[in-house]
C-alpha positions in Angstrom: 39.8 106.1 14.7 37.5 105.0 12.0 37.6 101.3 11.3 37.6 100.7 7.5 38.2 97.0 7.8 36.4 95.0 5.0 35.4 91.5 5.9 36.2 89.1 2.9 33.0 87.7 1.4 30.8 90.4 2.9 28.9 92.9 0.7 26.0 95.1 1.6 22.9 95.4 -0.7 24.0 98.8 -2.0 27.5 97.6 -3.1 26.0 94.5 -4.7 23.6 96.7 -6.7 26.5 98.9 -7.7 28.4 95.9 -9.1 25.4 94.5 -10.8 25.3 97.5 -13.1 28.6 96.5 -14.6 27.7 92.8 -15.2 27.2 91.7 -18.8 23.5 91.1 -19.5 22.2 88.1 -21.3 21.1 89.2 -24.8 19.9 87.3 -27.8 23.3 88.0 -29.4 24.9 85.7 -26.8 22.5 82.8 -27.5 24.9 80.0 -28.4 22.8 77.2 -29.9 22.6 73.8 -28.1 24.0 71.2 -30.4 20.9 69.0 -30.3 18.7 71.9 -31.4 21.1 72.9 -34.2 21.2 69.3 -35.5 17.4 69.1 -35.5 17.2 72.2 -37.6 20.0 71.1 -39.9 18.4 67.7 -40.5 15.1 69.4 -41.2 16.7 71.8 -43.7 18.5 69.0 -45.5 15.4 66.9 -45.9 13.0 69.8 -46.7 15.2 71.4 -49.4 17.1 68.2 -50.5 20.3 70.0 -49.4 23.7 68.4 -48.6 24.2 68.8 -44.9 27.9 68.4 -45.3 27.9 71.7 -47.2 26.3 73.7 -44.4 28.5 76.4 -42.8 28.3 78.3 -39.6 30.0 81.7 -39.8 28.5 83.1 -36.6 30.8 82.3 -33.7 32.6 84.5 -31.0 35.1 86.7 -32.8 33.8 85.6 -36.2 33.3 87.9 -39.2 30.5 86.7 -41.5 31.3 89.4 -44.1 34.8 88.1 -44.6 34.1 84.4 -43.9 35.4 82.0 -46.7 32.1 80.7 -48.1 32.8 77.5 -50.2 31.2 77.1 -53.5 27.8 75.4 -53.2 27.5 76.0 -49.4 24.5 77.1 -47.4 24.5 79.0 -44.2 22.5 77.3 -41.5 23.2 79.1 -38.3 22.1 81.3 -35.4 23.1 84.9 -36.1 23.1 87.9 -33.8 19.5 89.0 -33.8 20.4 92.7 -33.3 22.0 92.9 -36.8 19.7 90.4 -38.6 18.6 92.9 -41.2 22.2 93.7 -42.2 23.0 90.0 -42.4 20.0 89.3 -44.6 20.9 92.2 -46.9 24.5 90.9 -47.2 23.4 87.3 -48.1 20.8 88.6 -50.5 23.3 90.8 -52.2 25.9 88.0 -52.5 23.5 85.3 -53.5 24.4 83.0 -50.6 21.7 80.5 -49.5 20.8 80.7 -45.9 18.5 79.3 -43.2 18.8 81.4 -40.1 17.4 81.4 -36.6 15.4 84.6 -36.0 13.4 86.3 -33.1 9.9 85.0 -33.2 8.1 88.2 -31.9 9.8 90.6 -34.3 10.1 88.3 -37.2 8.3 90.6 -39.6 10.1 93.7 -38.4 13.4 93.1 -40.2 14.2 92.8 -43.9 13.0 89.2 -43.6 9.6 90.6 -44.6 10.9 91.4 -48.1 14.2 89.5 -48.6 13.3 86.0 -47.4 10.7 83.5 -46.5 9.6 83.8 -42.9 8.9 80.5 -41.0 7.2 81.6 -37.7 7.4 78.4 -35.7 7.8 80.4 -32.4 9.2 77.5 -30.5 10.7 78.3 -27.1 14.5 77.4 -27.1 16.7 77.4 -24.1 20.1 78.5 -25.3 23.5 77.7 -23.8 23.6 80.9 -21.7 20.3 80.0 -20.1 18.2 82.5 -22.1 14.8 81.3 -23.2 13.9 82.8 -26.5 10.9 82.2 -28.7 12.6 81.2 -32.0 11.5 81.3 -35.6 13.5 81.1 -38.9 14.1 83.0 -42.1 15.4 81.5 -45.3 16.0 82.2 -49.0 16.1 78.4 -49.8 12.3 78.2 -50.1 10.1 79.2 -53.1 10.9 83.0 -53.6 7.2 83.6 -54.2 6.4 82.5 -50.6 6.8 85.2 -48.1 5.4 83.4 -45.0 4.9 79.7 -44.4 4.3 77.4 -41.4 6.3 74.3 -40.8 4.7 72.1 -38.1 7.3 69.4 -38.6 10.1 71.9 -37.9 8.3 73.1 -34.8 8.0 69.5 -33.5 11.6 68.7 -34.3 13.0 71.7 -32.5 10.7 71.3 -29.5 11.6 67.7 -29.0 15.3 68.5 -29.4 15.0 71.3 -26.9 13.1 69.1 -24.4 15.7 66.4 -24.7 18.5 68.9 -24.2 16.9 70.3 -21.1 16.3 66.9 -19.6 19.9 65.9 -20.2 21.2 69.1 -18.6 19.2 68.8 -15.4 20.8 66.6 -12.8 18.4 64.1 -11.3 18.7 65.0 -7.6 17.6 62.3 -5.1 14.9 63.3 -2.6 15.8 62.7 1.0 13.3 62.0 3.8 14.7 63.0 7.3 13.6 61.5 10.5 11.2 63.4 12.8 14.2 64.4 15.0 15.6 66.6 12.2 14.3 70.0 11.2 15.5 71.9 8.0 14.6 75.4 6.9 12.8 74.0 3.8 10.4 72.1 6.1 9.5 75.1 8.1 9.1 77.2 5.0 6.5 74.7 3.6 4.6 74.7 6.9 4.4 78.5 6.7 3.0 78.3 3.2 0.2 76.0 4.4 -0.7 78.1 7.4 0.9 75.9 10.1 1.9 77.7 13.3 5.1 76.3 14.8 7.6 77.2 17.5 10.9 75.5 18.3 12.4 76.3 21.7 16.2 76.6 22.1 16.1 74.1 25.0 14.6 71.5 22.6 17.3 71.5 19.9 20.9 71.7 18.8 22.4 72.7 15.4 23.5 69.9 13.1 25.0 69.9 9.6 25.5 66.2 8.8 24.0 63.0 9.9 26.4 60.1 10.7 24.6 58.1 8.0 25.5 60.8 5.4 29.2 61.1 6.2 30.2 57.9 4.4 28.6 59.2 1.3 30.1 62.6 1.5 26.6 64.2 2.0 25.3 66.7 4.4 22.0 68.5 5.3 21.6 71.3 2.8 21.6 74.6 4.6 22.2 72.7 7.9 19.4 72.0 10.4 18.5 71.2 14.0 18.4 67.9 15.8 15.3 67.8 18.1 14.5 66.2 21.5 11.7 63.7 21.7 8.9 66.2 22.5 10.0 68.6 19.8 10.2 65.8 17.3 6.6 64.9 18.0 5.6 68.5 17.4 7.6 68.5 14.2 5.7 65.4 13.0 2.4 67.0 13.9 3.3 70.1 11.9 4.2 67.9 8.9 0.9 66.2 9.1 -1.0 69.5 9.3 0.8 70.8 6.2 0.0 67.8 4.1 -2.5 68.5 1.3 -5.4 66.1 1.6 -8.7 65.6 -0.2 -11.7 65.9 2.1 -14.9 63.9 2.1 -18.2 65.5 1.2 -21.3 65.3 3.4 -22.6 62.5 1.2 -19.4 60.5 1.4 -19.4 61.0 5.2 -22.9 59.5 5.2 -21.5 56.5 3.4 -18.8 56.1 6.0 -21.4 56.1 8.7 -23.4 53.5 6.8 -20.3 51.2 6.6 -19.6 51.7 10.4 -23.3 51.0 11.3 -23.5 48.0 9.0 -20.4 46.5 10.7 -21.8 47.1 14.2 -25.2 45.6 13.3 -23.6 42.5 11.7 -24.9 43.4 8.3 -28.0 45.4 9.2 -31.6 45.1 7.9 -31.6 48.3 5.9 -33.8 50.0 8.4 -31.1 51.6 10.6 -30.5 55.3 10.2 -27.6 57.6 10.6 -27.5 60.6 12.9 -28.8 62.8 10.0 -31.7 60.4 9.5 -30.7 59.1 6.1 -31.8 55.5 5.4 -28.7 53.4 5.4 -29.9 51.4 2.4 -30.4 54.6 0.5 -26.9 55.7 1.5 -25.5 52.5 0.1 -27.4 52.9 -3.1 -26.1 56.4 -3.5 -22.5 55.1 -3.1 -22.7 54.1 -6.8 -22.2 57.8 -7.6 -18.6 57.5 -6.4 -17.4 55.9 -9.7 -16.8 52.3 -8.6 -18.9 52.2 -5.5 -17.7 51.4 -2.0 
């Protein structure tokens, strides 16, 4: 009898790939603007064009209809529209005489009707939107001099970049970095050793699985991904592997000569300058050359 039992939570690669085909993909039409970024743009527009920020409207929202939006008298659209229909949006605003300052795709900025119906502002700043998409972003507007087809705006670039950087910093949790004793091994440690060419073996007789240290329990913490607690000899091997994986600067032959000079000077009680290292370099000459180290020895 065939067993068709499905284990909850288990999926093979083929089934996951099948489901992935039906997931909604991130597109530039789903790029909801982080509020700090929008405020930076709105503040710049208000100052640059002496516009009343309280009259700015945002008709582009989930389920919204910009063509039937109630535009108040004297308003200006400052918003992030769906990029896929940007040309249609520009044509609509141009035909209805509605002032606008719109986010636009940086790489195809000149491909839409923005090249004839608006002023292009190719700042090309990388913005991380609320859905996680990172999109090089520029702007189009009819609030500028109609004789200007393309203009740069370094101050706008700076304002948006700073706002985006602040937003990213605020959204990232500041995670503490934990140092484990030599008797604990985690997968992350072994992965790093592999990266730096360290050969390592842990025998079953030298370890037991562990998921939480007693010191972590009171704080509700645990070892991420679990780990192993090691016996004394295995802990020493773990410490040796950690040292081997450490990235260190090395001394040049010249600097090693200086080390020898220092050692020999100490042994001779100051030396007379006539002693020589194994390579035959005069110790006084080695000391003089130490000045090349940028601060001496």
